[in-house]
N, C-alpha and C positions, 0 to 999 in steps of 0.2 A: 561581402559577408565570406570569412576563409573556411575550411575544415582540415582538422588535424586527424591523423589517423589510428589508428585503435587502440595502441600501446601508448599514444600520449593524452596525460589528465589535461581534461578543457581546465583555463583558466578561470579566475572567478573574478567578479565588481571587486573593486576597492571601494567602495560606499554600500554594501545594500541597505534596500530600506528596508525603515525602522516597523516593527511590528504593527498591525492596525489593532486602534484602540479600541474598536467597537467593533459590532457584526456589519453595520453599514461599511461601513470601511472598507472591510476584508471584499464585500460582494460588491462592493462598486472597483478593487485592484481587479475583484476575479472576472467579470464581464469588460472591462478594459482589455483583458487578456483575449476573451475568446474570440475567436475568427482570427487570430494571426496563426502565424507560422511562430515552429521551430526556431528557425533562424530568425526569424523579425525578434524574438526575444531575446534570443541568445546575443545577438548584437548588442541591443538597447541596456542589457545589464552587464558588460563585458565577457561575454563568454566565449567560448571558440566548439563548435559541435563539432564531436568525433564523425567520421563517417560510419561507420559502424556501433550499434552499440557496444558489442564483446565484452571487454572491458569495463562500460563504463554502462552497463543493465539499468543502475537509478538515475542517468543522465535527467531525462526528461523532470520525472519527479525532483529529484533538486533545483535543477531551475525553478520552477515552477514554484518551489519554495521561496526559491529568493526573489521573486518576481510578486509574490504575493505579504513578502515580509513574514515567513511563518521563524518560531523563533526558541523550537525546543533542540533542533538540531540532533544528536545523537542520545539522546536521552528519553525512557521510556515515556514520554508524557506525549500529550496531543500536540502537535505541531504549532498550533496555536494556542499558547502556555497560558496567556491572558482570557480568551474565549471557550477555552475547553475541545479546539476544533481541531479534528485533524485531518489532514489533505490527502485524498486517492486521484492517482491519475490514472484512467479506465482507458486502454486503448482497446479503439473496438474497431469493426470492418465496419463498412461503406450502409449495409443492413442497420449497423447500429447495436450487432450482439459484438460482446467482448470476447478479446482475443486471445483472455488467458484467465487465469486464478488469479486475484491481488492480495498481495501478501499481507499482513496486518502488521503483528511482526512476533517476536520472538515467543515461545511458547518455555515454561517454568518441566522441564523433565524431573527434574530430582524428587517430586514429591511435596517440595518445600510453597505450594501454589494455594490460594482461599479457597477455603470450601465455598466461600461466597461469589456467585459469577461475578456479582455488580462491583468485588472488591478487589478485581483481575484487573491486571493489564489489559488486556483483550479488550474487557466491559468499556474502560475507560478509553481506549482509542477508537471504540467504533460508539460511545453514546450521542454523538453528530458527528458526523463525516460531509465535508465540502467533497464530492465528488466530479473530476474536471475530467470527461471525456476529449483525447487527443485521438486521431488518427493513427490506426494498429494495423494497415497492410503493408505486408512486406515490400509491396510492390512502388512504392512512394516512399523517397528519398528522406532519411531523418532531417534534417534540415528541412524540407520541405512538407512537411506533417504539420498540420492545422489543429488548434484546439477547438471543442467546441463549448455549446454552453453547457455550465456548473449548474448543480444545483444539490441541494443543502440535505442532505438524510438524518431521521432520527429513530434507530429503530425501538416500538411499538408494539403493544398488543401482542398478535401472531410472530410476526417479526422476529420479538426481543426472545418469544420463548422458542422457536424453533432456532436460536441461536444458544441459550444457554442451554438446550437440552443435548447440541450435538456437544457443548464445553463439556458437562458433565459425563457425557456417555465416554470422551475421548481421555478427560482426564482420569476416570475410574479404572479408565485400562492399564494407562500411564502408572499409576498406584498399586495396579496389580501387576507390576512390571512384562505389560505385553506392548512396551513401547515397539519395538523390532518388531512386531507382528502386523502394525499400523500401519494402512498403505493411503495411497488420495482417494479411494473406493473408497472407505467409511467417512461415514459424515452425512447430511442430507444438503446442510451451506454451508457449513467449514469443513477448510482441510487441515492434516497435521504434517505436513511435508519437513524434509529435509532441508534447514536454509545455514548455509555456510559460504564464511568469503573465499574458502579454496578448500581442495578435498583432504586436508591434513588439519583442518580445525577440528576442535572436539569438545564439550562439554558433559560434566557429570549427569550422567540419568540412569532408573533404576532399570536395574538388567532382570531375566529372566526369575535369577537366581535370589531377586530381594534388595543384591545388593546395589552401591552408585557404581559404576563404570562408565570411561571413557566411552564416549562414541558422537557421531555427528551431533549436533543439534537442529532442532525443528520450532519450523515457525506457523504460525496460525495462518491460515487463507481464508476467503470468502472465494467460493465456485461460481465459477462464469456466469452457471444458470440460473445463481440468486443476483448477482450482481444483472444482467439478464433483466427478472424482472424490473427490478428496481431501475432501468433507464424505461424501459416498457411505461412503469406508473409515471414517472417523473417526466415523459414526455406525448402521452399518450398513442405508445406506438404498438402497432403488432406484430412482434418479433418471439 
């Protein structure tokens, strides 16, 4: 299994798997991938593994999408469009604690997002998520990192309410022209943070004067403290 330098894009498979027909099929594929290394899955599906994530920060997630047959591509829909299920990798430490926030989707910053949380792309992405833990310790070479046991999560009750409360508070500030004052410290379970392919990328957002102005795009993220709660409950851990 060879690796490529950080500047070389990994090659893709000649014929990726078709999307799973139902939840049972997806679960079977997911559990077949659990315990295997990034290198093993990459080799089996025609990919080269970059030596560093660097320019390929989404490599592990993209690899897993191919392995499991995700079909949404770059569309703003759940990764498994026929099942309404989103796929999210969770880099974790040996203790089971997430190493970082989890990107969900790009945020609408021009004031045109729905006024109903459950009509938003954010909710559609989060209404059913297949979380896939993967070793995230920097000391472990990317090619050797192993996938853990996946688990399915549907936000209900208090969890759904916490998500909506953050969304309403932060979206209200966007519409009030306070976007540039929002930091990663705002929000209990959600974060609104810059999300761009490069430093020059711009989107139209509501500025302090109430006009649309070019600014760095933003993304919605789940805080690591929140995904830590989900991991602890899924595996009955004290972390």
